[in-house]
N, C-alpha and C positions, 0 to 999 in steps of 0.2 A: 511556842514557836516549833519545838521539836515535833510535837503532834502534827502541825501543819506541813512539816517536811516529810515526816513518814506517812502521813495521811491515814491514821489510825482511828481518829476521832471524828464523829458526825455531829456532836453536841458541844462544840467550844463555847467559851463565854463570849458573846457577841456585843456586850455592853461596851467593850473597850474601843470599837471601832464602828459598829454598824449605824448607831443612832447618832453618831457626830454628823454636823452639816456636811454634806458631800460636795466638795468644791470641783472634783474632777475624778476621772478614773485614777486609782491608785497608782502612782508613779514607781518606777524601777527601785529607787533608793529605800522605798518602803516595803518591797516585795522579797520573797525568799523562794527557794526551790521547793515546789510541792511534789509529794508522792515519789520520792527519790527511789526507792526500792523498785518501782514499776518502771522507772525511766532506765535503771541498770538492766531490768529484764528486757526492755525494748533493744537497747544496744547489743545485748547478747543474742537476741533473735536475728537481728540485721547482719552481725558478724558471723553468725553460724551459717548463713546462706553461701557466704565466701567459702567457708570450710567445706560446704557440700561439693563445691566445684573441685577442690583439691582431692576430696575423698573419691569422686567420681573418676578423676584422672588417674589416681593411683590404683583404681580397680579396673583400668583398662577402657576408659570412655573413648569411643570414636564417633562423634556426631555425624560425620559425612557419611556414615552407613545408613542413616535414617531416610536421606533423600536421594541416595543413589544406591543402585543394585551391586552385586558382587558375582563372581563367576563360581564355577564349581569347585575351585580350588581355594576359595574365600578371598580372593584378591578383588579389590574395589574396581569397578568399571569406570574408568577415567581415562585421561589422556595419556597416562603412564602405562596403561595396560596394554600388552601387545596385542591382544585380540580385538580390542575396541573400546568405545566408552558408552555404548548402548546395551541395555539389559534385555534379555529375551529368555523364553521358557521353551526348551526343546522337546518336552515330553508331556504335553498337556493331555493327551489320551492313555496315559500309563498309570499303573497302580504303583505309586511311589509313597513311600512313608518319609515324614508326616504328611505331605501332599505334593501333587505335581508341580505346585508353583514354588516349592522349596528348591528345586533344581534350577538353576540359572546359569546362563552363559553370557559372555561379553561379545558383541559384533560392532562391525564398523558403522552400520547404519541399519535402520528398520526394514530397508530393502532386502537384507540378507535372509530374512526369515522365511522367504518364499522358495519353492522347489526350483525355480528358474535360476536363482542366485547359486545354488548348489555349494553352499558354505560347508566346509568340513565338519564344523562342529554341529550342524543340523543333521548329518548323515544317519540315517535310519530313525530320525525322529519325526515330529509331527510338524509339518510346515503349515504355514498361515500367512494370510495377508495381515499386516499390522499398521498402526498408527502411532505417532510419538505421544508419549504422555509424561508430563511434568519434565520434558527434555531429557529424560534418562531412560525411559522404558518403552518397549515395543509392544503395545497392547493389542490382542487380536481385534480386528475390525468386526468379526463376526463370531463371538465367543460361543454362541449357541452350537457351534460345530463341534465342540469338544466335550468329553466326559466330565471335565473339570469346570464345566460351565457355571456351577454354583459359586466357584471361587470369583466369578465376574459379575454375577447376576444377583447376588443376595445383597444384604445390607452393606457388606463390604465394597461391592462393586458400585452401589449407589453413593456410597461416601467417596469412592474414587471419582464418580462423575462430578460430584458436588464440589470435591477439591480442584478438579480440572476447571469447572466453571469459575470458581474463585479464582484461579491462576489466571484465566482469560481475562476477567474483569478486574484484576488486582489494581491497575492504574485508575479505573473508574471509581473503585473503593476508596483509593487514597485521594482522589479528588473529591469524593462526597464527604470524606471525613474532614477535609479542609473547608469545604463548602459549609458543612454543619457548624463549624467554628465561626465562619463569616455571618451566617443566619442568626446564631445565638447571639453573637456580638450586636448585630443590628437590632435584635429583639430587645435586649437590655438597653441598648441606646434610645430605642423608641420609648420604653417604659420609663426612662429618666426624663423624656420630653412630653410625651402625650399618654401617659399611664392610663388615663380615663377611657381614651378613644382605643387604645391598644387592646383592651379586654375584649370589645365587640370584635375587633380585627381578628384576634385569635380565635375567636369562636368561628368566624367565617373561614378562616385559614384551615381549622380543623375539619371543618365540613367539606371544604373543597379538595384538600389533600386526601381525606378519607374516601371520598366519592370517587375520586381519580385512581386510588389504589384498587378500590373494590371492583369497579368497572374493567380495570386492566386485568385483574385476576380472573373475573368471570370470562372475559373475552378470551385470554389466552388458554384458560382451562377448556372452554368449548372447542378451540382449535386443536389442543393436545388430545382431546378425547377421540378425535378422528383417526389418530394414529395409535396402533396397538402398542408400539413400544414405549409412548409416553402417555398411556391411558391412566395409569396411576397418578402421574404428577398432575394430570388434568383433572382428576377428582379432588386431589389435595388442594389445587389452586381454586377450584369452584367452592370447596368447602370454607377455605380461608376468606373468599371474596363475600360469602353469605355472613360468615361470623362478623367480619368487619362492618357490614351494612346494618346488622343488628346492633352491633356495639355504638355505631353513630346515632341510631334512633334512641337508644339508651341515654346517650349524652344529651341530645335536645330534649328528651323529656326531663332529666335531671335539671337543665337550665330553665325549663319552663317553671318548675316547682320552687326553685330558689332565686327567682328572677327579682323579687323584692329586697333579698338580702345581698345582691351583688353591689348595691350602692355602698354598703358598710365596707366592703372589700376595697372598693375604689378609693374610698378617703384614706384607708391605711395604705394603700400602693402609692397614693400621691405623697405621703410623708416619706415613705421608703425612697420613692423616686427623687424626692428632694435631696435625701442624704447621697444618693448615688450620683446625682448631678453635681453635688457639692464636692464630691470626691471622685473624680473621673478615674482614678487609679484602680478603683474596684471593677471596672470594666475590663482593664487588661489582665487583673490578677487571674481570673479563669483561664484565659489564653495560655498563660504560662503554666499554671498549675495543672491543666489537662495535658500538657506535654510532660510534665512530672509524673502524673499517673500513667501515661502510655510508656514513658521510660522504664518504670518499674515493671510494667507488664512484660516489656521486651527483655529486661534483665531476667524476670522470672522464667520465661520461656526458654531463654539461653540455659539456664541452670537445669531446667527440665530435660532439655534436650542432652545435656552432658549425662545425666542421671539415667535416662532412658536408653542411651547408647551403650550402657554397659551390658554386653551381651556374652552369653556363653556359647562356645563353639561345640557343634553337633556334627554328627557324621550320619550320611544316609547311602543306600546301595543304588548304583547306576545300573538301569536296565541293559542287558548285553546287546540288545539290538541297536543301542547308540555306540556304533562300533568305534567311532573316533574317540568319544569320552571315555568309554570302557576300556580301550587300549592305553589311555594315558594313566588312568587310575580308576580302580573298580568302585570306589566310593566318592561322593561329594560332600562339601562342606556347607553347612547352613548355620544361621546364628538365631539363638532365642534370647528374649529379655531375661537378665540374671535375676532369679527370684530373690536372691540375697539382697538386691536393692529395693525391694518393695517398702520396707520400713523408711528408706530415704524419700520415697515418693510420697509417702502418707505424711511425713513431716514436712515435706516441701509444701504440700497443700495447705497444711495448718499455717505454715508461715504466710501463705497467700491470703488466706482469710484474715489473719491478724494484721498484716502490714497494709492490706487495702483499707481495712477499718480505721487503722491509724491515719492513712494519708487522707481519708475523708474528713475526719474529725479534726486533723491539723489545720485543713483549709477552712473548716467551719469556725474553729477557734480563732485563726488570724482574722477572718472577716468580722467575727463577734467583737473581737477587740477593736477593730477599726470603727464600726458602727457605734460601739459604746463610747469611744473616744469622741466621736462626733456628737453623740447626744448631750454628753456632759461637757459641753463647751458652750461658752455664751454666744448669743445672738448678736449680730452686728446692729448698727442704729436703724438700718432700713428693714431689719427683721426678716431679710430674705436669705441670709446665708450666715455660718458661723464665723466667728472672729478668728482670724489666722494669727499664729505667733507661737512662742515657746513660753509664755507665761502661764499662770494659774488660770485654769478654765479656758483655755484657748486652744484651738485646733492647729495642730503643727502642720507644716507643709509637706510632710510624707508620713501620714498616719499609718498607712498600711505597712510600710518598711518598720515603723516603730512596733506595731502590733507583731509582724513577723519575728522579729529579734526577741521581743517580749515572750512570746510563746516558745520560742526556741531555747532561750535562756532560763526560763522559770518553770514552764509548765508542762514539757514533755511527759513528765510522770502522769499527770492528771489525765491527759488524753490517753496515753498508753493504759491506764487502768480501765477507763471507759471501753476501749477497744477490746481489751482482755475479757471484760464481762460477755460481750458479744461472741467473741471466739469460742469461750467455754461452752455457751448454749450450743453452738454448732457442732462442738466436739461431743456433747452428751446427745445430740441428735444421731450422730453417726454410731455412738455406741448402741443406742436402743435399736437402730436399724440393723445392726450386726447381729444383736440378741434375737430379734425377730426372725432374721433369715435362718438362724441355727435352730430355733424352736418351731419353725412353720410346720415340720413334719410330725411333731407330737403336739399337737394344739388340742388339749382337753380343756373342759370349762375353767379348771382352776389355773391352767397356764394362760388361758386368755384373760381371765380376770386379773392376773399378776401384771401381765403385759399392759392391759388398759391403764392400770395404775401409774405404771412407769411411764407410759405414755403422757399421761397428764402432768406428771411430775418433772419429767426431763425434756418435755418439748421436742418430740421427735418429729420425723418427716411423715405427717399423717398421710399425704397423698401417695407417697411410695408404699407405705404399709396397707393402705385400702386397696391398692392395685394387687399386691401380693396375696391378700386375704379375700380377694372378692369371690372365690368359690365357696366361701363360708358366710356370705352376706345375708343378713336377716334384718327385719326393720329395727330391731334394737341395737345391732351393731352399726347400722348406717347412721342412727340417731346419735350414737357416742361418737363417732367420727365427726359428725357435722358439729357437735358441741365442742369436740376438742379443737377443730379447726378454727372456730370463732374465738375460743379462749387463747389460742396460741397467736393469733394475729393481733389480739388486744394486748397481750403480754409483750409482743415484740415492739409495738408502737409505744407502749409505755417505757420500756427500757430506753428506748431510742430518744424518746422525748425527754425524759429525766436528764440523761447524759448531756444532751444539747443545751438544755436549760442551766445545767450545772456548770457547763463551759462558759456560757454567758456571764454567769455569776463569779467565776474564777477569773475571767478577764477583767471584771470590774475591781473586785476586792482582793484578788491574788491569794485566794483561799485553796484549801485541798479539795479533791474531787468529791470525797463523801460529804463534807459539810457543806459544799456549794450546792450539790444536788439536793440535799435535804433542805436548805434555805429556800432555793428557788421553787421546789415543789410546794412548799408551805405557803410561799407568797402567791403562787399560781392559783392554789386551791381556794385561797381566801378571796380571790377574784375569778372565780370560775365563769361567772356570767359574761364578762367582757372578753375573757379568753376564748370561749366557745364560739361567739359571733364573730370576733375579729379575725382570729388566726384559722378558725375552721374554713371559712370561705376564701380566705388567703391562700390557703393550702391547695384548694382546687383550682384557684386561678393559676397558681404555680403550675400545677399538673397540666392544664391546658396548654401552657407555654411549652412544656416538653413534648406533648403530643404533637403540637403544631409544628415545632423545628423538625421533629423526627419524621413525621408524615409528609411534610412538604420537601425535605431533602431526599427522601426515599422515593417519592413520586417522580421528580425529574430525573433520578438515576434509571428507574424502571422504564420511563419513557425513552430514554436513549437506547437502553438495552432492547426494547421492543420495536423501535423503528429503525436503527441503525443497521446496515446488512451485515456488518462485521460480527456483530453479537447475535444477529439471527442465525447466522451459519455456524458460530463456534461456540454458542452456549446452548446446552441441552434444556436447561429451564433456569429462569431468572429468579426462582424463589430462594434458593440458598444465598446468592449474592445479595438479593434485597434484604434477607433477613440480618445478614451480616451488616450492611448499610444501616439499616434500622436501629440495630443494637448500638453500632458505633455512634450514630446521631443522637440515640437516646442518652448515652454516657456523657457526650459532649454537652447536650442540652442541660443534663442533670448538674454538671460543673458550673454552668452559666446561671441556671435557675437557683443554684445555691446562694448567690448574691441576693436575689429577691427574697428567698426564704430566711436567710440570716437577718437581712435587713429588718423584715417585718417582725421577727421573733425578738431580735436583739432590741429594737426601739421599743416595743412593747413591754419587755421586761425592764428596761431601764426606766420606763415612764412608772411602772409600778413601784420600783425601788425609789425613784425620786418622790413619789407620792407618799410612801411610807417613812421616808427620812424627813422630808421637808413640809409634811401635811398638804400644802398647796404646791403642786409642782414647780420647781424653779426653771428647769431647763426645757420644758415642753412648749411647743407653739400653741397657740391658741386653737389652731385647727385640730391639733392632736387632742387636746383637752375636750373640745366639743364632740369629737368623733368617739372618744371613749365614753363619754357621759351618755351620748346617744346609744352606743351599744349596751350600756349598763341599764338604762331605761328600757330599751327593747327587751333584754332579758328578763327584767322584773315585771314587765308587762306580760311577757309569755308565761312567767311562772304564776302571775295573778289570774289570767285567763285559764290555766290549766287547773288551779285550785277552784275556781268558779265552776268549772265543767264538772269536777269531782263533786263539789257540793250538790250541783243541780242532779247528778246521776243518783247521789244519796237520798236526796228528797224525792226523786222519782220512785226510787225503790221503796222508801217508807210508805209513800201513798199507796203503791201497789199492794204492799203487804196488809195495810189497814182494809184496802178494798176487799182483799181475798177473806180477811176474817170476817167482815160484815156479810 
């Protein structure tokens, strides 16, 4: 029991519990807390984020300086400022250190930046026509008229335009986020009712949504190419449209080659949809849980704003030609990010990686416990639903709440350990990337060799490194990068899969992370044939669901931006808002598709456990037994055909060799 609590043993004696007749999921009175040290570590990480807020406040954090400007005296431009609440730049054509945009003043309105307004603070400065930006800044309407044009036209200016587009379309983005939740809810409800038909509907929706997006991108790109200012955006839109069209063709080709195996996934989805339909609360859980994820993201951004708003005060020289400002004081105040807070930013990002993984695994574990409880319950007399009640082998009336409190009470440490493994891999990636950046100036063959070894061992970001070393790309280096990328993808899938299957095992037996992962992996590898055919195709079906929800939700939002006059006149390009809507829709769809994924994986692993404990599965439906047997026979047939082909090839080679000898 102590080993189970601490989680230090992967090979405990399983004779005491595993091979006993399994009547139901192990109840709370027979469970104990698992992986307690990792649970304490999770608590420390969460509380440390509150400590970051206090540390930033004590260091002089002022978050309002991030979205509002300040004047030459360092005072915030708001309603309390005597000069005004709008921020402007009076010397865009002057040589000012560190840059002309660091000297700012506060005005009553953006009309005060013109010569006709004759504002005293602009005397001797550079007048310009301006437009309001983020309700706080007076940005030049024609920035190319100034020597500081690069401050407005480089990537920084493009980023500002993107932010402005997002600000204009913010309510549409919020509406699209809620629409994504509704679409995902409807999709799961349809899975529970018409799972067989919905697979084909999903394929049609992916095609329709993808074609709509690609056509709109190509059409908008062609229009933007006609304008010199938006020519670059037009090229980007055309490239994205062509890539999307190629991606759709690849999807259709993939469907053509696996068309005979889709039936196996349909049978598995029917069983999963039966569980979802029997427990309708699983459809509500992603709605609530997606709000939990978004709430943590808001909380994390709130802390980041406090950290980043810790700024050090600097001074620059005001040009004497700005007579009013120069007479008030010869120097101006500007702020820069305090470099002493850099370590806090790094730690805060590490907390993000870790806590996001914890949130994902917590939701997975709650759903796994719910579907495990459903599976290990007796069928009613009609064999169309599970028996409800609070007795042995009966499904309770609130299974998802029981699973939630069971995970929260006993198994936070186990999911914290699984999340920690993924976080450590990401930390090692960052370490290797930093080493590569430091050694790129002195890359000799020995250094390159050492770096390649570290790359393979530590799972660094191969794409980033490849971009940094493209000047020294030769066929051998490219081959190494390709091999490394394939290996790293496989390793990441393996780690994630082992953790999730271990969580399913933990929710059933209440054992620690290491032991559960080992036992689940051993059970799956002994049934590799059924696992490949059943869960492989089901994974692609789930992926189609994500693509369908995200593409359809993005398509209607893009249509509104493209045809409504308000967005036509106020949005420079719908690419960035569309990307944000697609990412949000994808995240929301992932939360909802997690229900489908967990249902398939949990029910299949429960079936294998049921089969190994009772020889003949006790809790499985006849449909599930038939499906698993069919998948096993198909895999054995595939193995037999492969062996026969190999034997035929060997026979042909032997015959050819004898002929050559003769």
